[in-house]
C-alpha positions in Angstrom: -26.7 96.9 85.4 -23.6 95.3 86.8 -21.3 93.4 84.4 -20.5 89.8 84.8 -17.0 90.8 85.9 -18.4 93.2 88.5 -20.7 90.6 89.9 -18.0 88.0 90.1 -15.4 90.4 91.6 -17.9 91.5 94.3 -18.8 87.9 95.3 -15.2 86.7 95.1 -13.9 89.5 97.2 -16.7 89.0 99.8 -16.4 85.2 100.1 -12.7 85.2 100.4 -12.8 88.0 103.0 -15.7 86.4 105.0 -14.2 82.8 104.8 -17.4 81.3 106.2 -20.7 80.1 105.0 -23.8 82.3 105.7 -26.2 80.1 107.6 -28.7 80.0 110.4 -28.4 78.3 113.7 -29.7 75.0 112.2 -26.9 75.1 109.5 -29.2 76.0 106.6 -27.7 78.4 104.1 -29.1 81.9 104.3 -28.8 85.0 102.1 -28.2 86.9 105.4 -27.0 84.7 108.2 -25.8 85.1 111.7 -22.9 87.4 112.6 -23.6 89.6 109.6 -22.6 87.0 107.1 -24.0 87.0 103.5 -24.0 84.2 100.9 -22.8 84.6 97.4 -26.2 85.8 96.3 -27.1 87.7 99.4 -24.1 90.0 99.0 -25.5 91.2 95.7 -28.9 92.3 97.2 -29.0 95.9 98.3 -30.3 96.4 101.8 -33.4 98.3 100.6 -34.4 95.3 98.4 -33.8 92.6 101.0 -36.6 91.1 103.1 -36.8 88.0 105.3 -39.3 86.6 102.7 -36.4 86.0 100.4 -34.8 83.4 102.7 -35.2 79.9 101.6 -35.2 80.9 97.9 -32.3 80.2 95.7 -31.2 80.8 92.1 -31.6 77.1 91.6 -35.4 77.5 92.0 -35.5 79.6 88.9 -34.6 79.2 85.2 -33.3 82.2 83.2 -36.3 84.4 82.2 -38.7 83.2 85.0 -39.6 85.6 87.7 -39.9 85.5 91.4 -39.1 87.6 94.5 -35.4 86.7 94.6 -34.9 87.6 91.0 -36.8 90.8 91.4 -34.7 91.8 94.4 -31.5 91.1 92.5 -32.7 93.0 89.4 -33.6 96.0 91.6 -30.1 95.8 93.0 -28.5 96.1 89.5 -28.0 92.4 88.7 -29.4 91.4 85.3 -30.6 88.0 86.4 -32.6 87.6 83.2 -29.5 87.5 81.1 -28.5 83.8 80.6 -24.7 84.4 81.2 -25.5 86.2 84.5 -28.0 83.5 85.6 -25.4 80.7 84.9 -22.7 82.6 86.9 -25.1 83.1 89.8 -26.0 79.5 89.8 -22.3 78.5 90.0 -21.7 81.0 92.8 -24.6 79.8 94.8 -23.5 76.2 94.4 -20.0 77.1 95.5 -21.2 78.9 98.6 -23.7 76.1 99.5 -21.7 73.0 98.8 -17.9 73.6 98.5 -15.5 73.5 101.4 -14.4 77.1 102.4 -10.8 76.2 102.1 -11.4 75.3 98.4 -13.2 78.5 97.5 -10.2 80.4 96.1 -9.1 77.7 93.7 -12.7 77.0 92.7 -13.4 80.7 92.1 -10.3 80.8 89.9 -11.6 77.9 87.9 -15.1 79.4 87.7 -13.6 82.6 86.3 -11.9 80.6 83.6 -15.1 78.7 82.8 -17.1 81.9 82.5 -14.3 83.8 80.6 -14.0 86.4 83.4 -10.7 88.3 83.6 -10.0 90.1 86.9 -7.7 93.1 87.3 -4.8 92.9 89.7 -6.7 95.2 92.0 -9.6 92.8 92.2 -7.3 89.9 92.9 -5.5 91.8 95.6 -8.8 92.7 97.4 -9.4 89.1 98.3 
């Protein structure tokens, strides 16, 4: 399973590279949106575990320990969504993608790392 640091680094790097919300033509957030975009959660789901049925589901629909197709896809992709610290981080990452202004992502991700006691290496910081 991926560590909290690996999950955060993956999402941080992806969002700061993409610099856009993953959404459909109607403006609704999507795990996999137009132009190949992925949201903070969608980037963690391996292609072989993704299906269109997952769209419209979010981490916010689940509490740690409950099950559902989105949590199962994440778990099969190496994300231990049943661990409370991981679930809390995923919730914050989803909220950031869905509600924060793109230009504020870098600062908010830095603050999120502090709140979750995540330390990134220089290499991880440079990738963004």
